C-alpha positions in Angstrom: 0.0 0.0 0.0 1.5 3.4 -1.0 2.2 5.9 1.7 0.3 8.5 -0.4 -1.6 8.4 -3.6 -3.9 5.7 -4.9 -2.9 2.1 -5.7 -3.5 1.3 -9.4 -2.9 -1.8 -11.5 -1.6 -0.8 -14.9 -0.8 -4.3 -16.0 2.7 -3.2 -17.0 6.1 -4.4 -15.8 9.1 -2.1 -16.4 12.4 -4.0 -16.4 16.0 -2.9 -17.1 19.6 -3.3 -15.9 19.6 0.5 -15.6 17.6 1.6 -12.5 17.6 5.3 -13.6 16.0 4.3 -16.9 13.3 2.3 -15.0 12.5 5.3 -12.9 12.6 7.5 -16.0 10.0 5.3 -17.8 7.8 5.3 -14.7 8.0 9.0 -14.4 7.2 9.4 -18.1 4.0 7.4 -17.6 3.1 9.5 -14.5 3.9 12.8 -16.2 6.7 13.7 -13.9 10.0 15.1 -15.2 12.6 12.7 -13.8 15.2 15.5 -13.5 12.9 17.4 -11.2 13.3 14.8 -8.5 16.6 15.6 -6.6 17.8 12.1 -5.9 17.1 10.8 -9.4 18.7 13.9 -10.9 21.8 13.3 -8.7 21.9 9.6 -9.9 21.7 10.7 -13.6 24.3 13.5 -13.2 26.6 11.0 -11.5 26.4 8.8 -14.6 24.5 6.0 -12.9 22.1 5.6 -15.8 20.0 7.1 -18.6 17.2 9.5 -17.9 16.3 11.2 -21.1 13.7 9.6 -23.5 16.3 9.7 -26.4 18.8 7.7 -24.3 16.5 4.8 -23.5 15.5 2.0 -25.8 11.9 0.9 -25.1 10.9 -2.6 -26.2 7.5 -4.1 -26.0 4.6 -1.9 -25.0 4.3 1.7 -26.0 4.6 3.8 -22.8 2.3 6.4 -24.2 -0.5 3.9 -24.1 -0.2 3.9 -20.3 -0.2 7.6 -19.7 -3.3 9.3 -18.4 -4.8 6.2 -16.8 -5.9 8.0 -13.7 -2.7 7.8 -11.8 -2.8 9.9 -8.7 0.6 11.5 -7.9 1.0 12.9 -4.4 2.4 16.3 -3.6 6.1 16.1 -4.3 7.3 18.5 -1.7 5.3 18.3 1.5 8.2 19.9 3.4 7.9 23.4 1.9 5.9 24.6 4.9 8.5 23.3 7.4 11.5 25.5 8.1 14.7 23.7 6.9 16.2 23.3 10.4 13.0 21.5 11.6 12.9 19.4 8.4 16.5 18.1 9.1 15.5 17.1 12.6 12.2 15.5 11.5 14.0 13.7 8.7 16.5 12.1 11.1 13.7 11.1 13.5 11.1 9.8 11.1 12.6 8.8 7.8 14.5 5.5 7.8 18.3 5.5 7.5 20.3 2.8 5.7 22.3 0.7 8.2 25.1 -1.7 7.4 25.1 -5.1 9.0 28.8 -5.3 9.8 28.6 -9.1 10.2 27.3 -9.5 6.7 29.3 -6.8 5.0 32.1 -8.0 2.7 33.6 -4.5 2.3 33.3 -4.6 -1.5 32.6 -0.8 -1.7 29.6 -1.2 -4.1 27.5 1.0 -1.7 30.1 3.7 -1.7 30.5 3.7 -5.5 26.7 3.9 -6.0 26.0 6.7 -3.6 24.8 9.7 -5.8 25.0 12.3 -2.9 27.6 15.0 -3.1 29.6 14.7 -0.9 29.1 11.0 -0.7 27.2 9.7 2.3 29.5 6.8 2.8 33.2 6.6 3.5 35.3 3.5 3.5 38.9 2.5 4.4 40.1 -0.4 2.3 38.9 -3.8 3.6 36.7 -2.1 6.3 33.0 -1.8 6.7 31.8 1.6 5.2 30.7 4.4 7.6 27.6 6.6 7.0 27.5 10.4 7.1 23.8 10.8 7.6 24.0 14.6 7.3 24.6 14.2 3.5 22.4 11.1 3.0 19.5 11.8 0.6 17.7 8.5 1.6 17.7 7.2 -2.0 18.5 3.6 -1.0 21.0 3.2 -3.9 23.5 1.8 -1.4 21.0 -0.9 -0.3 20.0 -1.7 -3.9 23.5 -2.3 -5.1 24.7 -4.3 -2.0 25.5 -7.9 -2.9 
């Protein structure tokens, strides 16, 4: 169940080895400019994938056939009314933070390499478990998605 918005069943599966392209295709269907979303813009600008329609090869269904199907997109910035210093405190209290299980970590550095934040939210000494700097973490979960 989504946190906001309305659940829909478009009978569509979007698959790619490029996670930015997947998000770009979904945004196209929803009528959202992918580059207007800070964490996806950061991923694209960091070279983590393709975002522009001209850079992505679509196979199978025509995405335009899925646009305008009554998707309900929630407000994209509910924090505008909250002063920035309060938002930082609230974010740290209420929005989940990625945590590394030191016992399971193989210290490969994939999480550090995939972090699109600038400066990076993870630092790692060779052969050691990476450490988070939550003050720069944008909560995109790229580190968790790439962790083997």
